[in-house]
Structures are given as C-alpha cells and as structure tokens.
Residue frames as a rotation matrix with the C-alpha (Angstrom) as fourth column:
UNK 1
-0.949 -0.257 0.182 9.17
-0.280 0.423 -0.862 25.71
0.145 -0.869 -0.473 -17.47
UNK 2
-0.336 0.853 -0.400 6.19
0.310 0.501 0.808 23.58
0.889 0.147 -0.433 -16.58
UNK 3
0.816 0.571 0.090 6.15
0.131 -0.334 0.933 24.54
0.563 -0.750 -0.348 -12.91
UNK 4
-0.387 -0.917 -0.092 8.35
0.382 -0.069 -0.921 25.87
0.839 -0.392 0.377 -10.15
UNK 5
0.802 0.590 0.089 7.94
0.147 -0.340 0.929 26.64
0.579 -0.732 -0.359 -6.46
UNK 6
-0.453 -0.887 0.090 10.28
0.195 -0.197 -0.961 28.36
0.870 -0.418 0.262 -4.01
UNK 7
0.692 0.718 -0.074 9.35
0.175 -0.068 0.982 28.06
0.700 -0.693 -0.172 -0.36
UNK 8
-0.062 -0.640 0.766 10.91
-0.739 -0.486 -0.467 29.52
0.671 -0.595 -0.442 2.76
UNK 9
0.267 0.085 -0.960 11.98
0.451 0.869 0.202 27.09
0.852 -0.487 0.194 5.47
UNK 10
-0.344 -0.465 0.816 12.52
-0.330 -0.753 -0.569 29.90
0.879 -0.465 0.106 8.00
UNK 11
0.189 0.504 0.843 10.29
-0.964 -0.069 0.258 28.26
0.189 -0.861 0.473 10.63
UNK 12
0.918 0.056 -0.392 11.90
-0.053 0.998 0.017 24.81
0.393 0.005 0.920 10.36
UNK 13
0.745 -0.667 0.003 15.00
0.130 0.150 0.980 23.49
-0.655 -0.729 0.199 12.18
UNK 14
-0.332 -0.812 0.480 16.97
0.748 0.083 0.658 23.38
-0.574 0.578 0.580 8.89
UNK 15
0.396 0.529 -0.751 16.28
0.093 -0.836 -0.540 26.92
-0.914 0.143 -0.380 7.67
UNK 16
-0.785 -0.606 -0.126 16.72
-0.006 -0.196 0.981 28.19
-0.619 0.771 0.150 4.17
UNK 17
-0.067 0.700 -0.711 14.81
-0.912 -0.331 -0.241 27.67
-0.404 0.632 0.661 0.97
UNK 18
-0.324 0.032 0.945 13.35
0.245 0.968 0.051 24.71
-0.914 0.248 -0.322 -0.89
UNK 19
-0.265 0.166 -0.950 13.21
-0.859 -0.489 0.154 24.92
-0.439 0.856 0.272 -4.70
UNK 20
-0.231 0.264 0.936 11.17
0.357 0.918 -0.171 22.45
-0.905 0.295 -0.307 -6.74
UNK 21
-0.109 0.195 -0.975 11.08
-0.816 -0.577 -0.024 22.75
-0.567 0.793 0.222 -10.53
UNK 22
0.042 0.122 0.992 9.88
0.476 0.870 -0.127 20.61
-0.879 0.477 -0.021 -13.36
UNK 23
0.220 -0.061 -0.973 11.01
-0.688 -0.717 -0.111 21.50
-0.691 0.694 -0.200 -16.82
UNK 24
0.699 -0.051 0.713 11.24
0.492 0.758 -0.428 19.87
-0.519 0.650 0.555 -20.19
UNK 25
0.324 -0.676 -0.662 14.54
-0.605 -0.686 0.404 20.66
-0.727 0.270 -0.631 -21.86
UNK 26
0.920 -0.140 -0.367 16.24
-0.282 0.416 -0.865 19.67
0.274 0.899 0.343 -25.05
UNK 27
0.715 -0.692 -0.101 19.48
0.657 0.614 0.437 17.62
-0.241 -0.379 0.894 -24.67
UNK 28
0.133 -0.670 0.731 21.31
0.684 -0.472 -0.557 20.46
0.717 0.574 0.395 -26.45
UNK 29
0.309 0.071 0.948 20.61
-0.394 -0.898 0.195 22.62
0.866 -0.434 -0.249 -23.34
UNK 30
0.778 -0.012 -0.629 21.95
0.477 0.662 0.578 20.13
0.409 -0.750 0.520 -20.74
UNK 31
-0.263 -0.964 -0.038 25.20
0.795 -0.194 -0.575 22.08
0.547 -0.181 0.817 -20.41
UNK 32
-0.446 0.173 0.878 23.34
-0.287 -0.957 0.043 25.21
0.848 -0.233 0.477 -19.30
UNK 33
0.697 0.716 0.034 21.29
-0.306 0.254 0.917 23.18
0.648 -0.650 0.396 -16.81
UNK 34
0.445 -0.628 -0.639 24.47
0.775 0.627 -0.076 21.61
0.448 -0.462 0.766 -15.48
UNK 35
-0.567 -0.644 0.514 25.92
0.334 -0.750 -0.571 25.09
0.753 -0.152 0.640 -14.93
UNK 36
0.052 0.698 0.714 22.79
-0.619 -0.539 0.571 26.10
0.784 -0.472 0.404 -12.97
UNK 37
0.849 0.306 -0.431 22.93
0.091 0.719 0.689 22.91
0.520 -0.624 0.583 -10.84
UNK 38
-0.037 -0.935 -0.354 26.62
0.854 0.155 -0.496 23.46
0.519 -0.320 0.793 -10.04
UNK 39
-0.531 -0.104 0.841 25.86
-0.107 -0.976 -0.188 27.07
0.841 -0.190 0.507 -9.14
UNK 40
0.487 0.795 0.363 23.09
-0.558 -0.037 0.829 25.97
0.672 -0.606 0.426 -6.77
UNK 41
0.720 -0.238 -0.652 25.25
0.492 0.838 0.237 23.21
0.490 -0.491 0.720 -5.24
UNK 42
-0.362 -0.921 0.143 28.05
0.573 -0.341 -0.746 25.66
0.736 -0.188 0.651 -4.50
UNK 43
-0.529 0.242 0.814 25.57
-0.522 -0.848 -0.087 27.66
0.669 -0.471 0.575 -2.42
UNK 44
0.391 0.688 -0.611 24.04
0.064 0.642 0.764 24.69
0.918 -0.338 0.207 -0.58
UNK 45
0.517 -0.125 0.847 24.20
-0.832 -0.304 0.463 24.72
0.200 -0.944 -0.262 3.19
UNK 46
-0.537 -0.843 -0.019 26.76
-0.803 0.518 -0.297 22.35
0.260 -0.144 -0.955 4.77
UNK 47
-0.294 0.500 0.815 23.91
-0.540 0.617 -0.573 20.16
-0.789 -0.608 0.089 6.04
UNK 48
0.791 0.591 -0.158 23.25
-0.436 0.362 -0.824 19.18
-0.430 0.720 0.544 2.42
UNK 49
0.223 -0.794 -0.566 26.81
-0.877 0.090 -0.472 18.09
0.426 0.601 -0.676 1.78
UNK 50
0.944 -0.018 -0.329 28.00
0.107 0.961 0.254 14.53
0.312 -0.275 0.909 2.11
UNK 51
0.685 -0.721 -0.108 31.32
0.202 0.046 0.978 13.73
-0.700 -0.692 0.177 3.68
UNK 52
-0.168 -0.761 0.627 33.04
0.886 0.163 0.435 13.92
-0.433 0.628 0.646 0.27
UNK 53
-0.703 -0.106 -0.704 31.53
0.011 -0.990 0.138 17.35
-0.712 0.089 0.697 -0.42
UNK 54
-0.879 0.422 0.221 29.02
0.328 0.201 0.923 16.06
0.345 0.884 -0.315 -2.98
UNK 55
-0.664 0.734 -0.144 25.52
-0.412 -0.520 -0.748 17.64
-0.624 -0.438 0.647 -3.09
UNK 56
-0.518 0.611 0.599 22.38
0.779 0.626 0.036 15.87
-0.353 0.485 -0.800 -4.35
UNK 57
-0.857 0.128 -0.499 20.71
-0.232 -0.961 0.152 18.26
-0.460 0.247 0.853 -6.79
UNK 58
0.019 0.958 -0.286 17.79
-0.847 -0.136 -0.514 16.36
-0.531 0.252 0.809 -8.21
UNK 59
-0.134 0.078 0.988 16.73
0.250 0.967 -0.042 13.80
-0.959 0.241 -0.150 -10.80
UNK 60
-0.527 -0.020 -0.850 16.72
-0.789 -0.359 0.498 13.41
-0.315 0.933 0.174 -14.55
UNK 61
-0.243 0.475 0.846 14.07
0.234 0.875 -0.424 11.40
-0.941 0.095 -0.324 -16.37
UNK 62
-0.950 -0.048 -0.308 13.78
-0.291 -0.214 0.932 11.08
-0.111 0.976 0.189 -20.07
UNK 63
-0.214 0.963 -0.162 10.24
-0.977 -0.213 0.024 10.89
-0.012 0.163 0.987 -21.46
UNK 64
0.238 0.318 -0.918 10.47
-0.540 0.829 0.147 7.18
0.808 0.460 0.368 -22.25
UNK 65
-0.706 -0.571 -0.419 11.99
0.054 0.547 -0.835 6.23
0.706 -0.613 -0.356 -18.87
UNK 66
0.425 0.874 -0.237 9.77
0.286 0.118 0.951 5.21
0.859 -0.472 -0.200 -15.96
UNK 67
0.691 -0.264 -0.673 12.42
0.705 0.043 0.708 5.70
-0.158 -0.963 0.216 -13.26
UNK 68
0.914 -0.351 0.202 14.55
-0.265 -0.895 -0.358 8.84
0.307 0.274 -0.911 -12.86
UNK 69
0.203 -0.934 -0.294 18.34
0.705 0.348 -0.617 9.01
0.679 -0.082 0.730 -12.45
UNK 70
0.777 -0.001 -0.629 19.72
0.535 -0.526 0.661 10.69
-0.332 -0.850 -0.408 -9.32
UNK 71
0.450 -0.627 0.636 21.94
0.399 -0.496 -0.772 13.71
0.799 0.601 0.027 -10.05
UNK 72
0.725 -0.330 -0.604 24.71
0.569 -0.206 0.796 14.87
-0.387 -0.921 0.039 -7.74
UNK 73
0.783 -0.578 0.231 27.31
-0.300 -0.676 -0.673 17.64
0.545 0.457 -0.702 -8.04
UNK 74
0.754 -0.650 -0.094 30.80
0.505 0.482 0.716 16.31
-0.420 -0.587 0.692 -7.26
UNK 75
-0.228 -0.965 -0.131 33.85
0.637 -0.249 0.730 18.50
-0.737 0.083 0.671 -7.64
UNK 76
-0.383 0.119 -0.916 31.97
-0.382 -0.923 0.039 21.10
-0.841 0.365 0.399 -9.69
UNK 77
-0.808 0.141 -0.572 30.46
-0.521 0.282 0.805 18.57
0.275 0.949 -0.154 -12.16
UNK 78
0.195 0.936 0.294 27.03
-0.950 0.254 -0.181 17.01
-0.244 -0.244 0.939 -12.40
UNK 79
-0.872 -0.456 -0.180 27.26
-0.479 0.870 0.116 13.23
0.104 0.187 -0.977 -12.07
UNK 80
0.256 0.947 -0.193 24.47
-0.867 0.313 0.388 10.72
0.428 0.068 0.901 -12.73
UNK 81
-0.638 -0.464 0.615 24.42
-0.721 0.640 -0.265 7.78
-0.270 -0.613 -0.743 -10.36
UNK 82
-0.885 0.313 -0.345 21.90
0.011 0.755 0.656 5.86
0.465 0.577 -0.672 -12.42
UNK 83
0.025 0.991 0.128 18.45
-0.509 -0.097 0.855 4.76
0.860 -0.087 0.503 -11.46
UNK 84
-0.427 -0.126 0.896 17.71
-0.890 0.232 -0.392 3.66
-0.159 -0.964 -0.211 -7.91
UNK 85
-0.814 0.083 -0.575 16.97
-0.112 0.949 0.295 -0.06
0.570 0.305 -0.763 -7.58
C-alpha cells in the first residue's frame, strides 16, 4: 500500500469514518479488491446509498490513464461506470 488514512467523522453531521487509500495492485488481484469493496459497501451507512441501493466505492486508474473510472457496488458486484466526461 502506498498510503492509507482512516479518520473519524464523529464531530460532523454525517458521523462515521472516512477511509482513503491509494494502492498499486496487479490485475490478478482485482478479485480480492472487489471482495473488499463489496464488504465495505455492505456496511455503508444508508446516507451513502442511492435510491437503487448502489454505493460509490472509489475510482480505478491504470498507470497509463489520465482520468480514473468511477467504481460502484451494485447488487454485491463492483461495476465500472467509465470515466467522467
């Protein structure tokens, strides 16, 4: 892991925790990362869920890409919605 930070949001209106991580992973390990993101999404507070139950979990950017892809957990699976325009 290159860096990671976990911060309490106890003194904010939307309490809880904020996790920020940056990691370089090999594509062979994507399945394990997907499992972690699904695990985190299942524990997300209702305020983080969209009307369809989906939870935004972060971004994926390959080394050669300039713009990241948004990642969301929908129905227990990580889905890429492409790069924002």
